[in-house]
C-alpha positions in Angstrom: 71.7 113.0 67.1 71.5 115.5 64.2 70.8 114.4 60.7 73.1 115.4 57.9 71.9 117.9 55.5 72.9 116.7 52.0 72.5 120.2 50.5 75.2 121.8 52.7 78.6 121.0 51.1 81.9 121.2 53.0 83.8 124.3 52.7 86.2 124.4 49.8 89.9 125.0 50.5 91.9 127.1 48.3 94.5 125.3 46.1 97.2 127.8 45.8 99.5 125.4 43.9 97.1 125.3 41.0 97.1 129.0 40.9 100.9 129.2 40.9 101.2 126.5 38.3 99.0 128.7 35.9 101.2 131.6 36.6 104.3 129.6 35.8 102.7 128.2 32.8 101.9 131.8 31.5 105.5 132.8 32.3 106.8 129.8 30.3 104.8 130.6 27.2 105.4 134.3 27.4 109.2 134.6 28.1 110.6 134.0 24.5 108.0 136.2 22.7 108.8 138.9 25.3 112.5 138.4 24.9 112.2 138.7 21.0 110.2 141.8 21.3 112.8 143.4 23.7 115.5 142.7 21.1 113.5 144.5 18.5 112.8 147.5 20.6 116.4 148.1 21.9 119.0 149.2 19.2 122.3 147.3 19.4 120.7 144.1 20.8 120.8 141.2 18.4 118.1 138.8 18.0 120.3 135.8 19.1 120.5 137.5 22.6 116.9 136.5 23.1 118.2 133.0 23.8 118.5 133.8 27.4 114.8 133.2 27.6 115.1 129.5 26.5 116.2 128.2 29.9 113.7 130.4 31.7 110.8 129.1 29.6 111.8 125.5 29.9 112.5 125.9 33.7 109.1 127.7 34.3 107.4 125.0 32.2 108.9 122.2 34.2 108.1 124.0 37.6 104.4 124.5 36.3 104.2 120.8 35.6 105.6 120.0 39.2 103.1 122.5 41.0 100.3 121.1 38.9 101.3 117.6 40.2 101.3 118.9 43.7 98.0 120.6 43.3 96.5 117.3 41.9 97.9 115.6 45.1 96.2 118.2 47.3 92.9 117.6 45.6 93.3 113.9 46.3 94.4 114.5 49.9 91.4 116.7 50.7 89.0 114.3 49.2 88.1 116.7 46.3 87.3 119.5 48.7 90.4 121.4 47.4 89.3 123.0 44.1 91.5 123.8 41.1 91.1 120.9 38.7 90.4 123.3 35.8 93.4 125.3 36.7 95.4 122.4 36.8 94.4 121.3 33.2 95.1 124.9 32.0 98.5 124.9 33.6 99.5 121.6 32.1 98.5 122.9 28.6 100.5 126.1 29.2 103.5 124.3 30.6 103.7 121.9 27.7 103.3 124.8 25.3 106.1 126.7 27.1 108.4 123.8 27.0 107.7 123.2 23.3 108.4 126.9 22.4 111.6 126.6 24.4 112.6 123.4 22.5 111.8 125.1 19.2 113.8 128.2 20.2 116.7 125.9 21.1 116.6 124.1 17.8 116.5 127.5 15.9 119.6 128.8 17.8 121.5 125.5 17.2 120.7 125.6 13.4 121.8 129.3 13.5 125.0 128.5 15.2 125.8 125.5 12.8 125.0 127.7 9.8 127.4 130.4 11.2 130.2 128.0 11.7 129.7 126.6 8.1 129.8 130.0 6.8 133.4 130.6 8.0 
C-alpha cells in the first residue's frame, strides 16, 4: 500500500462564480459614474437621464452577492479545494458599495423630483 505524501496537495479547481461575482461587483460600482460621465460628454443629454444606471447598479450588486454566495457554497462542497475566498471578499465589498451608490443615486433623484414639483 502506498503511503500518502503530505507535501503533495490535491489539485485546485477553478471557482468561476467567484470571478463572475467580482466582475458584477465592478459593474455595480462603475455604472453610475460612467452614466454621469456620458451625460457630460453628449450635448443635449440631461444629468437626470443618468438615472437609468440605478437599476443596473443595484441589480448587478445583488447578482454579485448571489454569485458570491454560490462561490462560497462551491468552496464548502469541494472541501476547500476550490479557490476564490479572496475574490469572494472583494466581490462582497464591491457589491455592497455598488448597491450603496445606487441607493444614494435613488435618494438624489427623488429629492430632485420633489424639488421640481414644489417649484411649480
